[in-house]
C-alpha positions as CSV (number, residue, x, y, z in Angstrom):
1,X,118.2,74.2,98.1
2,X,117.6,73.0,94.7
3,X,118.9,69.7,93.3
4,X,121.2,71.7,90.8
5,X,122.6,73.7,93.9
6,X,123.3,70.4,95.9
7,X,125.0,68.7,93.2
8,X,127.2,71.6,92.5
9,X,128.2,71.5,96.2
10,X,128.7,68.0,96.2
11,X,130.5,67.6,92.8
12,X,133.4,65.7,94.0
13,X,131.0,63.1,95.4
14,X,129.0,62.6,92.4
15,X,132.4,62.3,90.1
16,X,133.7,59.7,92.5
17,X,130.4,57.8,92.3
18,X,130.5,58.0,88.6
19,X,134.1,56.9,88.7
20,X,133.0,53.9,90.8
21,X,130.5,52.6,88.5
22,X,132.3,53.2,85.4
23,X,135.4,51.2,87.1
24,X,133.0,48.2,88.0
25,X,131.8,48.1,84.5
26,X,135.3,47.9,83.0
27,X,137.0,45.6,85.7
28,X,134.4,43.1,86.3
29,X,134.5,41.5,82.8
30,X,138.5,41.7,82.9
31,X,138.4,39.5,85.9
32,X,135.9,36.6,84.4
33,X,132.7,38.2,85.7
34,X,129.8,37.4,83.3
35,X,128.2,40.2,81.6
36,X,124.8,39.5,83.4
37,X,126.5,39.4,86.7
38,X,128.5,42.4,85.9
39,X,125.4,44.4,84.7
40,X,123.6,43.2,88.0
41,X,126.3,44.6,90.1
42,X,126.9,47.8,88.3
43,X,123.2,48.4,88.6
44,X,123.0,47.8,92.1
45,X,126.0,49.9,93.0
46,X,124.5,52.9,90.8
47,X,121.0,52.6,92.7
48,X,122.9,52.7,96.1
49,X,125.0,55.6,95.1
50,X,122.0,57.5,93.7
51,X,119.7,56.6,96.8
52,X,122.4,57.9,99.1
53,X,122.6,61.3,97.1
54,X,118.9,61.6,97.2
55,X,118.7,60.8,101.0
56,X,121.5,63.4,101.6
57,X,119.8,66.0,99.7
58,X,116.4,65.5,101.3
59,X,118.1,65.4,104.7
60,X,119.8,68.7,104.1
61,X,117.2,70.4,102.2
62,X,115.2,72.0,104.9
63,X,118.0,73.5,106.8
64,X,119.7,74.8,103.6
65,X,116.4,76.5,102.4
66,X,116.3,78.1,106.0
67,X,119.9,79.2,105.6
68,X,119.1,80.7,102.0
69,X,116.2,83.0,103.5
70,X,118.6,83.7,106.3
71,X,121.0,85.2,103.7
72,X,118.6,87.1,101.8
73,X,118.3,89.4,105.2
74,X,114.7,89.9,104.7
75,X,112.5,90.4,107.9
76,X,113.9,89.9,111.3
77,X,117.1,87.9,111.2
78,X,117.2,87.0,114.6
79,X,113.5,85.6,114.5
80,X,114.5,83.7,111.3
81,X,117.3,82.1,113.4
82,X,115.0,81.2,116.2
83,X,112.7,79.2,113.6
84,X,115.6,77.6,111.6
85,X,114.9,73.7,111.6
86,X,117.4,71.9,113.5
87,X,119.4,69.4,111.2
88,X,120.0,65.9,111.7
89,X,123.7,65.6,110.2
90,X,126.9,66.6,111.7
91,X,128.0,69.5,109.6
92,X,124.3,71.1,109.9
93,X,124.3,70.4,113.6
94,X,127.3,72.4,114.1
95,X,126.3,75.2,111.9
96,X,122.9,75.4,113.6
97,X,124.6,75.4,117.0
98,X,126.6,78.3,116.1
99,X,123.9,80.3,114.8
100,X,121.8,79.7,118.1
101,X,124.8,81.0,120.1
102,X,125.2,84.2,118.0
103,X,121.4,84.8,118.1
104,X,121.5,84.1,121.9
105,X,124.1,86.7,122.3
106,X,122.5,89.2,120.0
107,X,119.5,88.9,122.0
108,X,121.1,89.5,125.4
109,X,123.1,92.6,123.8
110,X,120.0,94.0,122.6
111,X,118.2,93.6,125.9
112,X,121.3,95.4,127.4
113,X,121.1,98.0,125.0
114,X,117.2,98.5,125.7
115,X,118.0,98.8,129.3
116,X,120.5,101.4,128.8
117,X,118.4,103.3,126.5
118,X,115.3,103.2,129.2
119,X,118.1,104.4,132.0
120,X,119.1,107.2,129.5
121,X,115.4,108.3,129.0
122,X,114.6,108.0,132.8
123,X,117.6,110.1,133.4
124,X,116.5,112.7,130.8
125,X,113.1,113.0,132.0
126,X,114.5,113.5,135.7
127,X,116.9,116.2,134.3
128,X,114.3,118.0,132.6
129,X,111.8,118.0,135.6
130,X,114.7,119.4,137.7
131,X,115.7,122.0,135.4
132,X,112.3,123.6,134.9
133,X,112.3,124.7,138.7
134,X,115.5,127.2,138.1
135,X,114.0,128.1,134.8
136,X,110.5,129.0,136.4
137,X,112.3,131.0,139.0
138,X,114.3,132.9,136.5
139,X,111.2,133.6,134.3
140,X,109.4,134.9,137.5
141,X,112.4,137.2,138.4
142,X,112.6,138.5,134.8
143,X,108.6,139.1,134.8
144,X,109.2,141.7,137.4
145,X,112.3,143.2,135.8
146,X,112.5,146.0,133.1
147,X,114.8,147.1,130.6
148,X,116.6,145.9,127.5
149,X,118.6,143.6,129.4
150,X,116.1,141.6,131.2
151,X,114.2,141.5,127.8
152,X,117.4,140.1,126.3
153,X,117.8,137.7,129.3
154,X,114.3,136.6,129.0
155,X,114.7,135.5,125.4
156,X,118.0,133.6,126.1
157,X,115.9,131.6,129.0
158,X,113.1,131.1,126.4
159,X,115.7,129.5,124.1
160,X,117.0,127.4,126.9
161,X,113.5,126.1,127.4
162,X,113.0,125.3,123.8
163,X,116.2,123.3,123.9
164,X,115.2,121.4,127.0
165,X,111.8,120.4,125.5
166,X,113.7,119.1,122.3
167,X,115.9,117.1,124.4
168,X,113.0,115.5,126.1
169,X,111.1,114.9,122.9
170,X,114.5,113.4,121.3
171,X,115.0,111.0,124.4
172,X,111.6,109.7,124.0
173,X,111.4,109.5,120.3
174,X,113.3,106.1,120.5
175,X,110.1,104.6,122.4
176,X,107.5,107.1,121.5
177,X,105.1,104.1,121.5
178,X,105.1,104.0,125.2
179,X,104.3,107.7,125.5
180,X,101.7,108.6,122.9
181,X,98.0,107.8,122.2
182,X,96.1,108.5,119.0
183,X,92.8,110.2,119.4
184,X,90.3,112.1,117.4
185,X,91.4,115.7,117.5
186,X,90.4,119.2,116.1
187,X,93.1,120.4,113.5
188,X,92.2,123.9,114.1
189,X,92.6,124.0,117.8
190,X,96.2,122.1,117.7
191,X,97.4,124.8,115.4
192,X,96.0,127.6,117.7
193,X,97.5,125.8,120.7
194,X,101.0,125.6,118.9
195,X,100.8,129.4,117.8
196,X,99.9,130.3,121.3
197,X,102.9,128.3,122.6
198,X,105.1,130.5,120.2
199,X,103.5,133.7,120.7
200,X,106.3,135.8,122.3
201,X,108.8,134.6,119.5
202,X,106.4,135.5,116.7
203,X,105.8,138.8,118.4
204,X,109.5,139.6,118.7
205,X,110.0,138.6,115.2
206,X,107.1,141.0,114.3
207,X,105.9,137.8,112.1
208,X,102.1,138.0,110.8
209,X,100.1,134.9,111.3
210,X,97.4,133.8,108.9
211,X,95.2,130.9,110.1
212,X,93.4,131.2,106.8
213,X,90.5,128.5,106.5
214,X,91.4,127.2,109.7
215,X,89.9,130.4,111.5
216,X,86.7,129.3,112.9
217,X,87.2,125.9,111.5
218,X,85.3,123.0,113.3
219,X,85.1,120.1,110.9
220,X,88.8,119.3,110.4
221,X,89.2,116.2,112.6
222,X,92.3,114.1,112.6
223,X,93.8,111.3,114.6
224,X,97.1,112.0,116.2
225,X,98.4,112.6,119.8
226,X,97.7,116.3,120.5
227,X,100.7,116.5,122.8
228,X,103.1,115.4,120.2
229,X,101.5,117.4,117.3
230,X,101.5,120.9,119.2
231,X,105.3,119.9,119.9
232,X,105.5,119.0,116.1
233,X,103.8,122.4,114.9
234,X,105.9,124.2,117.4
235,X,109.1,123.1,115.6
236,X,107.8,124.3,112.2
237,X,107.0,127.5,113.9
238,X,110.7,128.0,115.2
239,X,111.9,127.2,112.0
240,X,109.7,129.7,110.0
241,X,110.8,132.2,112.7
242,X,114.3,131.5,112.4
243,X,114.5,131.8,108.7
244,X,112.0,134.4,108.5
245,X,112.0,137.3,105.9
246,X,113.8,140.5,107.0
247,X,112.1,143.7,105.6
248,X,115.2,145.6,105.2
249,X,117.1,142.7,103.7
250,X,114.3,140.9,101.6
251,X,111.8,143.8,101.0
252,X,108.6,142.2,102.6
253,X,107.3,141.5,105.9
254,X,107.7,138.1,107.8
255,X,104.3,135.9,107.5
256,X,103.3,132.6,108.3
257,X,100.2,131.1,107.1
258,X,98.5,127.6,108.0
259,X,95.9,126.0,105.5
260,X,94.4,122.5,105.5
261,X,92.6,120.7,102.6
262,X,91.0,116.9,102.4
263,X,92.5,115.1,99.8
264,X,90.7,112.0,98.1
265,X,87.3,112.6,99.8
266,X,85.1,109.6,100.0
267,X,88.0,107.2,99.1
268,X,90.0,104.6,101.1
269,X,92.8,107.1,100.8
270,X,91.2,110.2,102.1
271,X,93.4,112.4,104.1
272,X,93.6,115.6,105.6
273,X,96.8,117.7,104.4
274,X,97.8,120.6,106.5
275,X,100.4,123.1,105.2
276,X,102.4,125.4,107.0
277,X,103.9,128.2,104.9
278,X,106.3,131.0,105.3
279,X,107.7,133.5,103.0
280,X,111.3,133.4,104.4
281,X,114.4,132.6,102.8
282,X,113.6,129.3,101.4
283,X,115.7,126.1,101.3
284,X,118.0,125.4,98.3
285,X,117.2,122.5,96.0
286,X,120.5,120.6,96.9
287,X,119.4,120.9,100.7
288,X,115.8,120.1,100.3
289,X,116.3,116.3,100.0
290,X,118.2,116.3,103.5
291,X,116.4,118.5,105.6
292,X,114.8,115.8,107.6
293,X,117.9,113.8,108.5
294,X,119.5,114.1,111.8
295,X,121.8,116.7,112.5
296,X,121.7,118.5,109.0
297,X,121.8,122.1,109.1
298,X,122.5,122.9,105.2
299,X,123.4,126.3,103.8
300,X,120.6,128.1,105.8
301,X,121.6,126.6,109.0
302,X,125.4,127.6,108.7
303,X,124.4,131.1,108.0
304,X,121.8,131.8,110.7
305,X,122.7,131.3,114.5
306,X,121.5,128.2,116.9
307,X,120.9,125.8,114.1
308,X,121.3,122.2,115.2
309,X,119.8,120.0,112.6
310,X,117.6,118.2,115.0
311,X,114.1,120.3,114.8
312,X,113.0,118.6,111.4
313,X,114.5,115.2,112.4
314,X,112.2,115.2,115.3
315,X,109.3,116.3,113.2
316,X,109.8,113.5,110.9
317,X,110.6,110.7,113.5
318,X,107.4,111.6,115.5
319,X,105.1,111.9,112.5
320,X,106.2,108.4,111.3
321,X,105.8,106.9,114.7
322,X,102.2,108.1,114.3
323,X,101.6,106.8,110.6
324,X,101.7,110.4,109.5
325,X,103.5,111.8,106.2
326,X,105.6,114.8,106.0
327,X,107.1,116.6,103.2
328,X,108.5,119.9,102.1
329,X,108.5,122.1,99.1
330,X,110.5,125.4,98.9
331,X,112.1,128.1,96.7
332,X,115.1,130.1,97.6
333,X,114.1,133.7,98.1
334,X,110.3,132.7,98.2
335,X,109.7,130.6,101.2
336,X,109.1,127.2,102.4
337,X,105.7,124.9,102.8
338,X,105.8,122.0,105.3
339,X,103.2,119.5,104.8
340,X,101.6,116.8,107.2
341,X,99.1,114.1,106.0
342,X,96.7,112.7,108.5
343,X,94.8,109.4,107.3
344,X,91.2,110.0,107.6
345,X,90.1,106.9,108.9
346,X,86.2,107.4,108.8
347,X,85.2,104.3,110.4
348,X,86.9,105.5,113.8
349,X,85.3,108.9,113.7
350,X,82.9,109.2,116.8
């Protein structure tokens, strides 16, 4: 707290002190006190008042500065409360006690919410584990069945499996630090695995896949969690399939292509950028800035079935947890390119 701020907050005290000194200077000569004695008394009272004001300012300064930093809201507010110096004057002690009570209550509430979230995650993981058994049995039965009804039902089961997987990853996304491990991975292998995991939907959609420069590529190494990255790429493939080009409507065959490049080679900011591009319906400019928001479906989502707006939200959330950048460019009627940037930490290459 600056001296000027203190004086503004104690304006009445300052006015009263000045008034007392002025009254002594006027009244003492009127009652017969000699000039020298009057000056001595006035000076003594003025010094005492000044010392009192300065002492109070010094006593309050540390605590008030802490309150000012707290009011700015920078960093962890609860940590700032914990480090707030305890004042030595009554009003400050009362405020300090109140802030400590609020901080303790917030800590307790945060711990309760964290425990509830952990219970929710455990429940979802258990549910996913249990639901996989009947789904596997259904797939086994359908594998031995023939006819259009069986194929239709098989597609629906595959959709249920995808939704179950999304539920699991969404539950884990709030505490992903406990579930992922960054390691050196071959980017081409990750793409191939993701394409393989979505092979059935790609075949049914008659969608051509072009691995481009990734075909046979063995030098593109990145740091990520392979399990999370295959899931992320699977979400991008699902979107490309869902919003693919339809020959009868768009006059072109559906295509999906993967490509990668190294940016800033040899510099501290060197990174590998993976592009996943389709030639589907594209995303409008108005929607493009919001596609990573939770639950946002946009124009395309409202015109296509089964859009929940959760896929790209999970993609962004998991990428951010792993320190990866994700972005998108698109043009309506042309297609969409999703980009993921992997920092290239050369010192960690083994």
